[in-house]
N, C-alpha and C positions, 0 to 999 in steps of 0.2 A: 530067295533073295535076302540079303542082309539090309537092315535099316538103321539109320542114325536118327535119334530123336533130338531135335533142336532144343535149345534152352527155352524158347518161347513155348514149344509144345509141352515140355516138362512142367512149366509153370501153369499152363492151362489144365493139364492132367490133375495137378494138385488142387488148383482152385475149384475145379469142377468135380472133385472127388471121384475120379475115374481111376480104378486100380491098375497098376502096371501089368498085372497078369491078364486083365481084360484087353488092354491094348495089344499085348503080345499075341493073344488068341485071335484078335481081328487081323493082325498082320500075317500070321501064319496060315490061317484058314478063314478068309473073309467070306461072308454070306454072299456078297456082291462086290464088284469093283466097278465104279461108275465114273465116267469121264467128267472132269471138272474144268476149271478155267486154266488156260495156258498149258503148262506141262504137268498139271496136278490131276490126281485121281483120288476119289474117295473110296477107301477100303471100308466096308461097313458090314455090321452084323447086328442082329436083334438079340438082346440079352438082358437078363435080370442081374443087376449089380448088387444083389443082396437086400434089396428093399421090398421085394415081392412085386415090383412094377417092371414092366418090360420097356426098355429104351432101345433106340437105334444108336449105336456107338459108331461114330464116323471118324476115321483117321485119315487126314488129308496128307497125301504123299506126293512128292516129286520123285517119280521112279525112273526119270531119264538120266539120273546120275548114279554113280556107284560109290558107296552104298546109297540106297534110296533114302531121301531125307523126309522125315515126318515133320510137316510144317505146323500143323495144329491138330487138336483132338477135341471133340465135343460129343455130348450125348443129347438126344432130343426125344421127346415123347411123340413128335409128329412123324411117325413112321410112314404113313401113307404119302406124305409130301415128298420124301426122298427115296423110298423103296421103288425100284423099277421092276415092272412086270413085263416079261417078253411078249 
């Protein structure tokens, strides 16, 4: 699936110092896809962004439209809060 990154998401990527290649990696091969609010889903993966610390990178996507729209992007150290175990 192709994705379009909104202006808001790009600003948040820059503000939160999340590299574009990390976002692309999450979108292409997410560790999980979790249902969100409305039509949105969180594509997420656990990764080290070059600091030696592991973060959960969450890319919030409306994938009911073509191309899928990336609404926002953030990273969190609260992995257990968002990671879903089957």
